[in-house]
C-alpha positions as CSV (number, residue, x, y, z in Angstrom):
1,M,20.4,3.1,-8.4
2,S,21.8,5.0,-5.4
3,D,18.4,5.6,-3.7
4,T,18.0,4.0,-0.3
5,I,14.8,2.1,0.7
6,L,13.7,5.2,2.7
7,D,14.3,7.4,-0.4
8,I,12.0,5.2,-2.5
9,K,9.4,5.1,0.3
10,T,9.5,8.9,0.6
11,K,9.0,9.3,-3.2
12,I,6.0,7.0,-3.1
13,Y,4.6,8.8,-0.1
14,K,4.9,12.2,-1.8
15,R,3.1,10.8,-4.9
16,C,0.3,9.5,-2.7
17,A,0.2,12.2,-0.1
18,A,-3.3,13.3,-1.1
19,M,-4.6,10.0,0.3
20,F,-3.2,10.9,3.7
21,S,-4.8,14.3,3.9
22,E,-5.4,14.1,7.7
23,I,-2.0,12.6,8.5
24,E,1.4,13.9,7.8
25,F,4.3,11.5,8.2
26,D,7.9,12.2,9.1
27,E,10.7,9.9,7.9
28,E,10.0,7.4,10.8
29,G,6.3,7.3,10.0
30,I,6.9,6.8,6.3
31,N,9.4,4.0,7.0
32,N,7.0,2.3,9.5
33,N,3.8,2.7,7.4
34,L,4.9,2.0,3.9
35,L,6.0,-1.6,3.2
36,L,7.7,-2.3,-0.1
37,M,7.1,-5.7,-1.7
38,H,8.8,-7.0,-4.8
39,K,6.7,-8.9,-7.4
40,D,8.5,-12.0,-8.5
41,G,10.0,-11.9,-11.9
42,T,12.6,-14.7,-11.6
43,P,12.8,-17.1,-14.5
44,S,11.8,-20.7,-14.4
45,M,14.4,-23.4,-14.5
46,K,14.3,-26.2,-17.2
47,Q,13.8,-28.8,-14.4
48,G,10.8,-26.9,-13.2
49,G,10.4,-24.4,-10.3
50,K,12.0,-21.0,-10.1
51,V,15.5,-19.8,-9.5
52,E,16.4,-18.4,-6.1
53,C,15.0,-14.8,-5.6
54,E,17.8,-12.2,-5.4
55,F,15.8,-10.2,-2.8
56,C,14.7,-12.8,-0.3
57,G,16.6,-16.0,-1.2
58,R,13.5,-18.1,-1.5
59,H,12.1,-20.1,-4.5
60,H,8.8,-18.5,-5.4
61,N,5.8,-20.3,-6.9
62,S,2.5,-19.1,-8.4
63,R,0.9,-18.7,-4.9
64,D,3.9,-17.0,-3.4
65,D,5.0,-14.4,-5.9
66,T,5.9,-11.4,-3.7
67,C,8.6,-10.8,-1.2
68,E,10.0,-8.1,1.0
69,I,13.1,-6.3,-0.2
70,N,15.9,-7.4,2.2
71,S,19.6,-6.5,2.2
72,E,22.6,-7.5,4.1
73,D,22.2,-4.4,6.4
74,H,18.4,-4.5,6.7
75,R,17.0,-8.0,7.1
76,D,13.5,-6.8,8.0
77,A,13.1,-4.6,4.9
78,N,13.3,-1.4,6.8
């Protein structure tokens, strides 16, 4: 739970590095080229609709079920 967004992106990059055989990214390249999206898992309310997403603050629906991971410090998910 103490990993930063960059730590997570770096772990993903290392697992997929073979796909980038001609390109080697540094931390800035990893951060700029890997975008993390969160698949909506928020529960539905009894009145219908979804509860507010803890990552982006929106109410998702069936056509809008992914969001960028934002935080207080990083509004643009980077």
